[in-house]
PQR file with spaces between the fields and no chain letter, atoms N, CA, C, O and H, PARSE charges and radii, in Angstrom:
ATOM       1  N    MET     1      20.919   85.003    0.154 -0.4000 1.5000
ATOM       2  CA   MET     1      22.214   85.456   -0.279 -0.0000 2.0000
ATOM       3  C    MET     1      22.575   86.686    0.527  0.5500 1.7000
ATOM       4  O    MET     1      21.711   87.388    1.052 -0.5500 1.4000
ATOM       5  N    GLY     2      23.835   86.921    0.609 -0.4000 1.5000
ATOM       6  CA   GLY     2      24.303   88.094    1.322 -0.0000 2.0000
ATOM       7  C    GLY     2      25.623   88.541    0.752  0.5500 1.7000
ATOM       8  O    GLY     2      26.165   87.933   -0.171 -0.5500 1.4000
ATOM       9  H    GLY     2      24.537   86.351    0.182  0.4000 1.0000
ATOM      10  N    ALA     3      26.123   89.597    1.311 -0.4000 1.5000
ATOM      11  CA   ALA     3      27.405   90.137    0.870 -0.0000 2.0000
ATOM      12  C    ALA     3      28.492   89.704    1.852  0.5500 1.7000
ATOM      13  O    ALA     3      28.262   89.634    3.059 -0.5500 1.4000
ATOM      14  H    ALA     3      25.683   90.090    2.061  0.4000 1.0000
ATOM      15  N    ARG     4      29.648   89.422    1.329 -0.4000 1.5000
ATOM      16  CA   ARG     4      30.791   89.076    2.170 -0.0000 2.0000
ATOM      17  C    ARG     4      31.964   89.923    1.699  0.5500 1.7000
ATOM      18  O    ARG     4      32.374   89.842    0.542 -0.5500 1.4000
ATOM      19  H    ARG     4      29.835   89.478    0.349  0.4000 1.0000
ATOM      20  N    LEU     5      32.495   90.725    2.592 -0.4000 1.5000
ATOM      21  CA   LEU     5      33.647   91.551    2.257 -0.0000 2.0000
ATOM      22  C    LEU     5      34.915   90.797    2.619  0.5500 1.7000
ATOM      23  O    LEU     5      35.047   90.277    3.727 -0.5500 1.4000
ATOM      24  H    LEU     5      32.162   90.791    3.533  0.4000 1.0000
ATOM      25  N    CYS     6      35.832   90.744    1.686 -0.4000 1.5000
ATOM      26  CA   CYS     6      37.118   90.089    1.925 -0.0000 2.0000
ATOM      27  C    CYS     6      38.120   91.130    2.398  0.5500 1.7000
ATOM      28  O    CYS     6      38.061   92.297    2.012 -0.5500 1.4000
ATOM      29  H    CYS     6      35.724   91.167    0.786  0.4000 1.0000
ATOM      30  N    LYS     7      39.033   90.686    3.234 -0.4000 1.5000
ATOM      31  CA   LYS     7      40.100   91.580    3.684 -0.0000 2.0000
ATOM      32  C    LYS     7      41.012   91.876    2.502  0.5500 1.7000
ATOM      33  O    LYS     7      41.158   91.041    1.609 -0.5500 1.4000
ATOM      34  H    LYS     7      39.082   89.738    3.548  0.4000 1.0000
ATOM      35  N    PRO     8      41.626   93.053    2.485 -0.5600 1.5000
ATOM      36  CA   PRO     8      42.563   93.361    1.404  0.2800 2.0000
ATOM      37  C    PRO     8      43.701   92.331    1.367  0.5500 1.7000
ATOM      38  O    PRO     8      44.142   91.839    2.406 -0.5500 1.4000
ATOM      39  N    ASN     9      44.151   92.024    0.190 -0.4000 1.5000
ATOM      40  CA   ASN     9      45.267   91.090   -0.015 -0.0000 2.0000
ATOM      41  C    ASN     9      44.986   89.697    0.539  0.5500 1.7000
ATOM      42  O    ASN     9      45.881   89.058    1.091 -0.5500 1.4000
ATOM      43  H    ASN     9      43.793   92.424   -0.654  0.4000 1.0000
ATOM      44  N    ASP    10      43.748   89.222    0.396 -0.4000 1.5000
ATOM      45  CA   ASP    10      43.380   87.885    0.849 -0.0000 2.0000
ATOM      46  C    ASP    10      42.838   87.087   -0.340  0.5500 1.7000
ATOM      47  O    ASP    10      41.628   86.900   -0.461 -0.5500 1.4000
ATOM      48  H    ASP    10      43.020   89.741   -0.052  0.4000 1.0000
ATOM      49  N    PRO    11      43.735   86.617   -1.219 -0.5600 1.5000
ATOM      50  CA   PRO    11      43.275   85.920   -2.422  0.2800 2.0000
ATOM      51  C    PRO    11      42.557   84.607   -2.127  0.5500 1.7000
ATOM      52  O    PRO    11      41.717   84.183   -2.921 -0.5500 1.4000
ATOM      53  N    GLU    12      42.863   83.953   -1.009 -0.4000 1.5000
ATOM      54  CA   GLU    12      42.177   82.697   -0.682 -0.0000 2.0000
ATOM      55  C    GLU    12      40.695   82.935   -0.421  0.5500 1.7000
ATOM      56  O    GLU    12      39.852   82.176   -0.900 -0.5500 1.4000
ATOM      57  H    GLU    12      43.545   84.297   -0.363  0.4000 1.0000
ATOM      58  N    ALA    13      40.372   83.979    0.333 -0.4000 1.5000
ATOM      59  CA   ALA    13      38.964   84.298    0.610 -0.0000 2.0000
ATOM      60  C    ALA    13      38.244   84.666   -0.678  0.5500 1.7000
ATOM      61  O    ALA    13      37.112   84.238   -0.905 -0.5500 1.4000
ATOM      62  H    ALA    13      41.057   84.595    0.722  0.4000 1.0000
ATOM      63  N    LYS    14      38.891   85.452   -1.516 -0.4000 1.5000
ATOM      64  CA   LYS    14      38.272   85.843   -2.786 -0.0000 2.0000
ATOM      65  C    LYS    14      38.043   84.605   -3.655  0.5500 1.7000
ATOM      66  O    LYS    14      36.992   84.482   -4.284 -0.5500 1.4000
ATOM      67  H    LYS    14      39.811   85.800   -1.332  0.4000 1.0000
ATOM      68  N    GLY    15      38.996   83.704   -3.697 -0.4000 1.5000
ATOM      69  CA   GLY    15      38.867   82.493   -4.492 -0.0000 2.0000
ATOM      70  C    GLY    15      37.734   81.604   -4.002  0.5500 1.7000
ATOM      71  O    GLY    15      37.003   81.027   -4.807 -0.5500 1.4000
ATOM      72  H    GLY    15      39.850   83.804   -3.186  0.4000 1.0000
ATOM      73  N    MET    16      37.582   81.489   -2.673 -0.4000 1.5000
ATOM      74  CA   MET    16      36.494   80.677   -2.127 -0.0000 2.0000
ATOM      75  C    MET    16      35.145   81.264   -2.529  0.5500 1.7000
ATOM      76  O    MET    16      34.234   80.524   -2.901 -0.5500 1.4000
ATOM      77  H    MET    16      38.175   81.958   -2.019  0.4000 1.0000
ATOM      78  N    ASN    17      35.011   82.580   -2.456 -0.4000 1.5000
ATOM      79  CA   ASN    17      33.757   83.225   -2.852 -0.0000 2.0000
ATOM      80  C    ASN    17      33.487   83.040   -4.340  0.5500 1.7000
ATOM      81  O    ASN    17      32.355   82.765   -4.736 -0.5500 1.4000
ATOM      82  H    ASN    17      35.752   83.181   -2.153  0.4000 1.0000
ATOM      83  N    GLU    18      34.507   83.189   -5.159 -0.4000 1.5000
ATOM      84  CA   GLU    18      34.330   83.042   -6.606 -0.0000 2.0000
ATOM      85  C    GLU    18      33.945   81.615   -6.982  0.5500 1.7000
ATOM      86  O    GLU    18      33.109   81.412   -7.863 -0.5500 1.4000
ATOM      87  H    GLU    18      35.428   83.413   -4.838  0.4000 1.0000
ATOM      88  N    ARG    19      34.548   80.622   -6.321 -0.4000 1.5000
ATOM      89  CA   ARG    19      34.188   79.227   -6.599 -0.0000 2.0000
ATOM      90  C    ARG    19      32.745   78.948   -6.194  0.5500 1.7000
ATOM      91  O    ARG    19      32.017   78.260   -6.909 -0.5500 1.4000
ATOM      92  H    ARG    19      35.227   80.787   -5.605  0.4000 1.0000
ATOM      93  N    ALA    20      32.334   79.484   -5.047 -0.4000 1.5000
ATOM      94  CA   ALA    20      30.945   79.288   -4.611 -0.0000 2.0000
ATOM      95  C    ALA    20      29.985   79.943   -5.595  0.5500 1.7000
ATOM      96  O    ALA    20      28.974   79.343   -5.964 -0.5500 1.4000
ATOM      97  H    ALA    20      32.925   80.043   -4.467  0.4000 1.0000
ATOM      98  N    ASN    21      30.285   81.160   -6.023 -0.4000 1.5000
ATOM      99  CA   ASN    21      29.423   81.846   -6.998 -0.0000 2.0000
ATOM     100  C    ASN    21      29.351   81.073   -8.308  0.5500 1.7000
ATOM     101  O    ASN    21      28.277   80.959   -8.900 -0.5500 1.4000
ATOM     102  H    ASN    21      31.105   81.648   -5.724  0.4000 1.0000
ATOM     103  N    GLY    22      30.463   80.551   -8.760 -0.4000 1.5000
ATOM     104  CA   GLY    22      30.481   79.764   -9.990 -0.0000 2.0000
ATOM     105  C    GLY    22      29.641   78.509   -9.865  0.5500 1.7000
ATOM     106  O    GLY    22      28.952   78.115  -10.807 -0.5500 1.4000
ATOM     107  H    GLY    22      31.335   80.644   -8.280  0.4000 1.0000
ATOM     108  N    TYR    23      29.699   77.880   -8.700 -0.4000 1.5000
ATOM     109  CA   TYR    23      28.908   76.672   -8.456 -0.0000 2.0000
ATOM     110  C    TYR    23      27.417   77.001   -8.507  0.5500 1.7000
ATOM     111  O    TYR    23      26.642   76.269   -9.122 -0.5500 1.4000
ATOM     112  H    TYR    23      30.259   78.200   -7.935  0.4000 1.0000
ATOM     113  N    TYR    24      27.016   78.089   -7.870 -0.4000 1.5000
ATOM     114  CA   TYR    24      25.598   78.489   -7.897 -0.0000 2.0000
ATOM     115  C    TYR    24      25.154   78.803   -9.323  0.5500 1.7000
ATOM     116  O    TYR    24      24.049   78.447   -9.731 -0.5500 1.4000
ATOM     117  H    TYR    24      27.646   78.684   -7.371  0.4000 1.0000
ATOM     118  N    GLU    25      26.022   79.471  -10.073 -0.4000 1.5000
ATOM     119  CA   GLU    25      25.668   79.847  -11.449 -0.0000 2.0000
ATOM     120  C    GLU    25      25.477   78.637  -12.354  0.5500 1.7000
ATOM     121  O    GLU    25      24.638   78.669  -13.254 -0.5500 1.4000
ATOM     122  H    GLU    25      26.920   79.761   -9.742  0.4000 1.0000
ATOM     123  N    THR    26      26.234   77.584  -12.132 -0.4000 1.5000
ATOM     124  CA   THR    26      26.147   76.420  -13.012 -0.0000 2.0000
ATOM     125  C    THR    26      25.223   75.326  -12.489  0.5500 1.7000
ATOM     126  O    THR    26      24.718   74.519  -13.270 -0.5500 1.4000
ATOM     127  H    THR    26      26.916   77.559  -11.400  0.4000 1.0000
ATOM     128  N    SER    27      24.998   75.289  -11.178 -0.4000 1.5000
ATOM     129  CA   SER    27      24.216   74.194  -10.603 -0.0000 2.0000
ATOM     130  C    SER    27      22.841   74.609  -10.091  0.5500 1.7000
ATOM     131  O    SER    27      21.912   73.801  -10.110 -0.5500 1.4000
ATOM     132  H    SER    27      25.408   75.944  -10.543  0.4000 1.0000
ATOM     133  N    PHE    28      22.695   75.834   -9.641 -0.4000 1.5000
ATOM     134  CA   PHE    28      21.417   76.270   -9.081 -0.0000 2.0000
ATOM     135  C    PHE    28      20.610   77.127  -10.052  0.5500 1.7000
ATOM     136  O    PHE    28      19.413   76.891  -10.221 -0.5500 1.4000
ATOM     137  H    PHE    28      23.449   76.490   -9.626  0.4000 1.0000
ATOM     138  N    LEU    29      21.215   78.088  -10.676 -0.4000 1.5000
ATOM     139  CA   LEU    29      20.470   79.070  -11.470 -0.0000 2.0000
ATOM     140  C    LEU    29      19.900   78.582  -12.799  0.5500 1.7000
ATOM     141  O    LEU    29      18.797   78.999  -13.154 -0.5500 1.4000
ATOM     142  H    LEU    29      22.187   78.280  -10.539  0.4000 1.0000
ATOM     143  N    PRO    30      20.588   77.722  -13.558 -0.5600 1.5000
ATOM     144  CA   PRO    30      20.064   77.367  -14.885  0.2800 2.0000
ATOM     145  C    PRO    30      18.639   76.808  -14.847  0.5500 1.7000
ATOM     146  O    PRO    30      18.338   75.880  -14.097 -0.5500 1.4000
ATOM     147  N    GLY    31      17.777   77.394  -15.670 -0.4000 1.5000
ATOM     148  CA   GLY    31      16.412   76.915  -15.823 -0.0000 2.0000
ATOM     149  C    GLY    31      15.440   77.370  -14.759  0.5500 1.7000
ATOM     150  O    GLY    31      14.267   77.000  -14.806 -0.5500 1.4000
ATOM     151  H    GLY    31      18.021   78.148  -16.280  0.4000 1.0000
ATOM     152  N    ARG    32      15.887   78.157  -13.806 -0.4000 1.5000
ATOM     153  CA   ARG    32      15.000   78.615  -12.733 -0.0000 2.0000
ATOM     154  C    ARG    32      14.463   80.007  -13.028  0.5500 1.7000
ATOM     155  O    ARG    32      15.085   80.807  -13.727 -0.5500 1.4000
ATOM     156  H    ARG    32      16.840   78.457  -13.768  0.4000 1.0000
ATOM     157  N    ARG    33      13.296   80.266  -12.476 -0.4000 1.5000
ATOM     158  CA   ARG    33      12.686   81.591  -12.558 -0.0000 2.0000
ATOM     159  C    ARG    33      12.277   81.987  -11.144  0.5500 1.7000
ATOM     160  O    ARG    33      11.897   81.142  -10.333 -0.5500 1.4000
ATOM     161  H    ARG    33      12.791   79.617  -11.908  0.4000 1.0000
ATOM     162  N    PHE    34      12.361   83.275  -10.866 -0.4000 1.5000
ATOM     163  CA   PHE    34      12.055   83.791   -9.534 -0.0000 2.0000
ATOM     164  C    PHE    34      11.070   84.942   -9.649  0.5500 1.7000
ATOM     165  O    PHE    34      11.219   85.813  -10.507 -0.5500 1.4000
ATOM     166  H    PHE    34      12.670   83.961  -11.525  0.4000 1.0000
ATOM     167  N    SER    35      10.070   84.945   -8.790 -0.4000 1.5000
ATOM     168  CA   SER    35       9.079   86.015   -8.830 -0.0000 2.0000
ATOM     169  C    SER    35       9.541   87.229   -8.037  0.5500 1.7000
ATOM     170  O    SER    35       9.137   88.354   -8.332 -0.5500 1.4000
ATOM     171  H    SER    35       9.949   84.238   -8.093  0.4000 1.0000
ATOM     172  N    ASP    36      10.385   87.008   -7.033 -0.4000 1.5000
ATOM     173  CA   ASP    36      10.915   88.112   -6.223 -0.0000 2.0000
ATOM     174  C    ASP    36      12.080   87.585   -5.387  0.5500 1.7000
ATOM     175  O    ASP    36      12.462   86.421   -5.512 -0.5500 1.4000
ATOM     176  H    ASP    36      10.713   86.095   -6.794  0.4000 1.0000
ATOM     177  N    VAL    37      12.632   88.428   -4.551 -0.4000 1.5000
ATOM     178  CA   VAL    37      13.790   88.046   -3.734 -0.0000 2.0000
ATOM     179  C    VAL    37      13.424   86.922   -2.763  0.5500 1.7000
ATOM     180  O    VAL    37      14.216   86.005   -2.543 -0.5500 1.4000
ATOM     181  H    VAL    37      12.322   89.373   -4.450  0.4000 1.0000
ATOM     182  N    GLU    38      12.234   86.993   -2.189 -0.4000 1.5000
ATOM     183  CA   GLU    38      11.817   85.955   -1.248 -0.0000 2.0000
ATOM     184  C    GLU    38      11.714   84.595   -1.944  0.5500 1.7000
ATOM     185  O    GLU    38      12.088   83.572   -1.371 -0.5500 1.4000
ATOM     186  H    GLU    38      11.591   87.737   -2.367  0.4000 1.0000
ATOM     187  N    ASP    39      11.211   84.588   -3.169 -0.4000 1.5000
ATOM     188  CA   ASP    39      11.123   83.345   -3.935 -0.0000 2.0000
ATOM     189  C    ASP    39      12.522   82.802   -4.229  0.5500 1.7000
ATOM     190  O    ASP    39      12.759   81.600   -4.111 -0.5500 1.4000
ATOM     191  H    ASP    39      10.908   85.419   -3.635  0.4000 1.0000
ATOM     192  N    PHE    40      13.443   83.682   -4.610 -0.4000 1.5000
ATOM     193  CA   PHE    40      14.828   83.266   -4.853 -0.0000 2.0000
ATOM     194  C    PHE    40      15.406   82.617   -3.600  0.5500 1.7000
ATOM     195  O    PHE    40      15.977   81.528   -3.669 -0.5500 1.4000
ATOM     196  H    PHE    40      13.250   84.659   -4.706  0.4000 1.0000
ATOM     197  N    ASN    41      15.260   83.283   -2.456 -0.4000 1.5000
ATOM     198  CA   ASN    41      15.827   82.761   -1.215 -0.0000 2.0000
ATOM     199  C    ASN    41      15.176   81.444   -0.808  0.5500 1.7000
ATOM     200  O    ASN    41      15.860   80.549   -0.310 -0.5500 1.4000
ATOM     201  H    ASN    41      14.797   84.167   -2.400  0.4000 1.0000
ATOM     202  N    ALA    42      13.871   81.310   -1.009 -0.4000 1.5000
ATOM     203  CA   ALA    42      13.185   80.057   -0.671 -0.0000 2.0000
ATOM     204  C    ALA    42      13.693   78.910   -1.545  0.5500 1.7000
ATOM     205  O    ALA    42      13.957   77.817   -1.044 -0.5500 1.4000
ATOM     206  H    ALA    42      13.316   82.037   -1.413  0.4000 1.0000
ATOM     207  N    GLN    43      13.830   79.158   -2.847 -0.4000 1.5000
ATOM     208  CA   GLN    43      14.341   78.110   -3.747 -0.0000 2.0000
ATOM     209  C    GLN    43      15.783   77.758   -3.414  0.5500 1.7000
ATOM     210  O    GLN    43      16.155   76.585   -3.421 -0.5500 1.4000
ATOM     211  H    GLN    43      13.615   80.046   -3.253  0.4000 1.0000
ATOM     212  N    LEU    44      16.595   78.768   -3.122 -0.4000 1.5000
ATOM     213  CA   LEU    44      18.002   78.519   -2.777 -0.0000 2.0000
ATOM     214  C    LEU    44      18.095   77.704   -1.492  0.5500 1.7000
ATOM     215  O    LEU    44      18.887   76.765   -1.413 -0.5500 1.4000
ATOM     216  H    LEU    44      16.293   79.721   -3.116  0.4000 1.0000
ATOM     217  N    HIS    45      17.307   78.047   -0.498 -0.4000 1.5000
ATOM     218  CA   HIS    45      17.318   77.330    0.776 -0.0000 2.0000
ATOM     219  C    HIS    45      16.971   75.849    0.569  0.5500 1.7000
ATOM     220  O    HIS    45      17.643   74.969    1.108 -0.5500 1.4000
ATOM     221  H    HIS    45      16.664   78.810   -0.562  0.4000 1.0000
ATOM     222  N    THR    46      15.930   75.585   -0.206 -0.4000 1.5000
ATOM     223  CA   THR    46      15.521   74.207   -0.492 -0.0000 2.0000
ATOM     224  C    THR    46      16.614   73.467   -1.258  0.5500 1.7000
ATOM     225  O    THR    46      16.926   72.318   -0.947 -0.5500 1.4000
ATOM     226  H    THR    46      15.385   76.299   -0.644  0.4000 1.0000
ATOM     227  N    TRP    47      17.191   74.124   -2.253 -0.4000 1.5000
ATOM     228  CA   TRP    47      18.241   73.503   -3.065 -0.0000 2.0000
ATOM     229  C    TRP    47      19.490   73.227   -2.225  0.5500 1.7000
ATOM     230  O    TRP    47      20.107   72.172   -2.374 -0.5500 1.4000
ATOM     231  H    TRP    47      16.937   75.058   -2.506  0.4000 1.0000
ATOM     232  N    LEU    48      19.869   74.153   -1.351 -0.4000 1.5000
ATOM     233  CA   LEU    48      21.066   73.961   -0.525 -0.0000 2.0000
ATOM     234  C    LEU    48      20.924   72.779    0.425  0.5500 1.7000
ATOM     235  O    LEU    48      21.893   72.064    0.679 -0.5500 1.4000
ATOM     236  H    LEU    48      19.368   75.010   -1.231  0.4000 1.0000
ATOM     237  N    LYS    49      19.719   72.573    0.952 -0.4000 1.5000
ATOM     238  CA   LYS    49      19.509   71.405    1.819 -0.0000 2.0000
ATOM     239  C    LYS    49      19.864   70.122    1.071  0.5500 1.7000
ATOM     240  O    LYS    49      20.529   69.239    1.613 -0.5500 1.4000
ATOM     241  H    LYS    49      18.931   73.154    0.746  0.4000 1.0000
ATOM     242  N    ARG    50      19.411   70.030   -0.180 -0.4000 1.5000
ATOM     243  CA   ARG    50      19.691   68.829   -0.981 -0.0000 2.0000
ATOM     244  C    ARG    50      21.159   68.791   -1.410  0.5500 1.7000
ATOM     245  O    ARG    50      21.802   67.744   -1.324 -0.5500 1.4000
ATOM     246  H    ARG    50      18.870   70.747   -0.620  0.4000 1.0000
ATOM     247  N    ALA    51      21.686   69.917   -1.868 -0.4000 1.5000
ATOM     248  CA   ALA    51      23.061   69.955   -2.372 -0.0000 2.0000
ATOM     249  C    ALA    51      24.079   69.648   -1.283  0.5500 1.7000
ATOM     250  O    ALA    51      25.095   69.011   -1.559 -0.5500 1.4000
ATOM     251  H    ALA    51      21.163   70.767   -1.938  0.4000 1.0000
ATOM     252  N    ASN    52      23.833   70.080   -0.068 -0.4000 1.5000
ATOM     253  CA   ASN    52      24.786   69.859    1.018 -0.0000 2.0000
ATOM     254  C    ASN    52      24.727   68.454    1.592  0.5500 1.7000
ATOM     255  O    ASN    52      25.556   68.100    2.430 -0.5500 1.4000
ATOM     256  H    ASN    52      23.008   70.598    0.156  0.4000 1.0000
ATOM     257  N    ARG    53      23.765   67.643    1.159 -0.4000 1.5000
ATOM     258  CA   ARG    53      23.691   66.241    1.595 -0.0000 2.0000
ATOM     259  C    ARG    53      24.287   65.282    0.572  0.5500 1.7000
ATOM     260  O    ARG    53      24.398   64.086    0.839 -0.5500 1.4000
ATOM     261  H    ARG    53      23.092   67.931    0.478  0.4000 1.0000
ATOM     262  N    ARG    54      24.671   65.788   -0.588 -0.4000 1.5000
ATOM     263  CA   ARG    54      25.218   64.924   -1.629 -0.0000 2.0000
ATOM     264  C    ARG    54      26.647   64.508   -1.263  0.5500 1.7000
ATOM     265  O    ARG    54      27.290   65.144   -0.428 -0.5500 1.4000
ATOM     266  H    ARG    54      24.581   66.760   -0.806  0.4000 1.0000
ATOM     267  N    VAL    55      27.123   63.460   -1.880 -0.4000 1.5000
ATOM     268  CA   VAL    55      28.522   63.058   -1.710 -0.0000 2.0000
ATOM     269  C    VAL    55      29.329   63.802   -2.768  0.5500 1.7000
ATOM     270  O    VAL    55      29.065   63.681   -3.964 -0.5500 1.4000
ATOM     271  H    VAL    55      26.600   62.944   -2.558  0.4000 1.0000
ATOM     272  N    HIS    56      30.310   64.569   -2.316 -0.4000 1.5000
ATOM     273  CA   HIS    56      31.139   65.364   -3.211 -0.0000 2.0000
ATOM     274  C    HIS    56      31.961   64.451   -4.108  0.5500 1.7000
ATOM     275  O    HIS    56      32.552   63.483   -3.629 -0.5500 1.4000
ATOM     276  H    HIS    56      30.524   64.668   -1.344  0.4000 1.0000
ATOM     277  N    ALA    57      32.004   64.743   -5.393 -0.4000 1.5000
ATOM     278  CA   ALA    57      32.664   63.869   -6.366 -0.0000 2.0000
ATOM     279  C    ALA    57      34.157   63.731   -6.122  0.5500 1.7000
ATOM     280  O    ALA    57      34.715   62.653   -6.331 -0.5500 1.4000
ATOM     281  H    ALA    57      31.524   65.529   -5.782  0.4000 1.0000
ATOM     282  N    THR    58      34.814   64.793   -5.687 -0.4000 1.5000
ATOM     283  CA   THR    58      36.267   64.752   -5.511 -0.0000 2.0000
ATOM     284  C    THR    58      36.664   64.257   -4.130  0.5500 1.7000
ATOM     285  O    THR    58      37.501   63.363   -4.007 -0.5500 1.4000
ATOM     286  H    THR    58      34.361   65.668   -5.518  0.4000 1.0000
ATOM     287  N    THR    59      36.068   64.833   -3.086 -0.4000 1.5000
ATOM     288  CA   THR    59      36.481   64.500   -1.722 -0.0000 2.0000
ATOM     289  C    THR    59      35.804   63.251   -1.174  0.5500 1.7000
ATOM     290  O    THR    59      36.269   62.670   -0.193 -0.5500 1.4000
ATOM     291  H    THR    59      35.387   65.560   -3.186  0.4000 1.0000
ATOM     292  N    ARG    60      34.683   62.826   -1.815 -0.4000 1.5000
ATOM     293  CA   ARG    60      33.888   61.689   -1.361 -0.0000 2.0000
ATOM     294  C    ARG    60      33.321   61.929    0.044  0.5500 1.7000
ATOM     295  O    ARG    60      33.075   60.981    0.790 -0.5500 1.4000
ATOM     296  H    ARG    60      34.304   63.298   -2.611  0.4000 1.0000
ATOM     297  N    MET    61      33.117   63.200    0.396 -0.4000 1.5000
ATOM     298  CA   MET    61      32.570   63.561    1.700 -0.0000 2.0000
ATOM     299  C    MET    61      31.252   64.300    1.508  0.5500 1.7000
ATOM     300  O    MET    61      30.982   64.827    0.429 -0.5500 1.4000
ATOM     301  H    MET    61      33.316   63.970   -0.210  0.4000 1.0000
ATOM     302  N    VAL    62      30.436   64.339    2.551 -0.4000 1.5000
ATOM     303  CA   VAL    62      29.165   65.053    2.532 -0.0000 2.0000
ATOM     304  C    VAL    62      29.411   66.454    3.093  0.5500 1.7000
ATOM     305  O    VAL    62      29.813   66.584    4.249 -0.5500 1.4000
ATOM     306  H    VAL    62      30.655   63.911    3.428  0.4000 1.0000
ATOM     307  N    PRO    63      29.178   67.511    2.295 -0.5600 1.5000
ATOM     308  CA   PRO    63      29.466   68.872    2.767  0.2800 2.0000
ATOM     309  C    PRO    63      28.803   69.229    4.087  0.5500 1.7000
ATOM     310  O    PRO    63      29.429   69.878    4.925 -0.5500 1.4000
ATOM     311  N    ALA    64      27.554   68.824    4.300 -0.4000 1.5000
ATOM     312  CA   ALA    64      26.843   69.160    5.539 -0.0000 2.0000
ATOM     313  C    ALA    64      27.516   68.544    6.765  0.5500 1.7000
ATOM     314  O    ALA    64      27.402   69.082    7.867 -0.5500 1.4000
ATOM     315  H    ALA    64      27.045   68.297    3.619  0.4000 1.0000
ATOM     316  N    GLU    65      28.204   67.440    6.588 -0.4000 1.5000
ATOM     317  CA   GLU    65      28.929   66.811    7.691 -0.0000 2.0000
ATOM     318  C    GLU    65      30.338   67.370    7.809  0.5500 1.7000
ATOM     319  O    GLU    65      30.840   67.563    8.917 -0.5500 1.4000
ATOM     320  H    GLU    65      28.296   67.003    5.693  0.4000 1.0000
ATOM     321  N    GLN    66      30.966   67.627    6.699 -0.4000 1.5000
ATOM     322  CA   GLN    66      32.347   68.087    6.681 -0.0000 2.0000
ATOM     323  C    GLN    66      32.507   69.472    7.297  0.5500 1.7000
ATOM     324  O    GLN    66      33.556   69.775    7.866 -0.5500 1.4000
ATOM     325  H    GLN    66      30.559   67.470    5.799  0.4000 1.0000
ATOM     326  N    ILE    67      31.484   70.315    7.192 -0.4000 1.5000
ATOM     327  CA   ILE    67      31.604   71.685    7.707 -0.0000 2.0000
ATOM     328  C    ILE    67      31.836   71.693    9.213  0.5500 1.7000
ATOM     329  O    ILE    67      32.534   72.570    9.723 -0.5500 1.4000
ATOM     330  H    ILE    67      30.632   70.069    6.730  0.4000 1.0000
ATOM     331  N    TYR    68      31.260   70.726    9.932 -0.4000 1.5000
ATOM     332  CA   TYR    68      31.475   70.664   11.380 -0.0000 2.0000
ATOM     333  C    TYR    68      32.891   70.237   11.708  0.5500 1.7000
ATOM     334  O    TYR    68      33.493   70.748   12.653 -0.5500 1.4000
ATOM     335  H    TYR    68      30.694   70.014    9.517  0.4000 1.0000
ATOM     336  N    GLU    69      33.424   69.306   10.938 -0.4000 1.5000
ATOM     337  CA   GLU    69      34.810   68.869   11.145 -0.0000 2.0000
ATOM     338  C    GLU    69      35.771   70.005   10.840  0.5500 1.7000
ATOM     339  O    GLU    69      36.730   70.221   11.581 -0.5500 1.4000
ATOM     340  H    GLU    69      32.934   68.892   10.171  0.4000 1.0000
ATOM     341  N    ASP    70      35.524   70.741    9.749 -0.4000 1.5000
ATOM     342  CA   ASP    70      36.378   71.856    9.385 -0.0000 2.0000
ATOM     343  C    ASP    70      36.347   72.944   10.452  0.5500 1.7000
ATOM     344  O    ASP    70      37.369   73.575   10.724 -0.5500 1.4000
ATOM     345  H    ASP    70      34.745   70.566    9.147  0.4000 1.0000
ATOM     346  N    GLY    71      35.184   73.167   11.056 -0.4000 1.5000
ATOM     347  CA   GLY    71      35.050   74.198   12.083 -0.0000 2.0000
ATOM     348  C    GLY    71      35.760   73.851   13.371  0.5500 1.7000
ATOM     349  O    GLY    71      36.093   74.744   14.151 -0.5500 1.4000
ATOM     350  H    GLY    71      34.355   72.654   10.835  0.4000 1.0000
ATOM     351  N    ALA    72      35.999   72.577   13.612 -0.4000 1.5000
ATOM     352  CA   ALA    72      36.674   72.142   14.835 -0.0000 2.0000
ATOM     353  C    ALA    72      38.175   72.348   14.781  0.5500 1.7000
ATOM     354  O    ALA    72      38.856   72.231   15.799 -0.5500 1.4000
ATOM     355  H    ALA    72      35.729   71.852   12.979  0.4000 1.0000
ATOM     356  N    ARG    73      38.690   72.650   13.614 -0.4000 1.5000
ATOM     357  CA   ARG    73      40.160   72.807   13.468 -0.0000 2.0000
ATOM     358  C    ARG    73      40.622   74.123   13.988  0.5500 1.7000
ATOM     359  O    ARG    73      41.816   74.420   13.945 -0.5500 1.4000
ATOM     360  H    ARG    73      38.137   72.745   12.787  0.4000 1.0000
């Protein structure tokens, strides 16, 4: 995890960060325990590999593939 500073008056960036945080809070954190920061990061890294390969329920796209298409725009 890291910190991301949003530019002033940029509600879209703030909204994207808040949605991501909400997703982690409801999908990654429940039921987990961490011994330290390194353990948290290791579990998050493993979970993100799996989560980014799933088919998104709304868009029907795979996030790990879609990020490259979005970056090309």
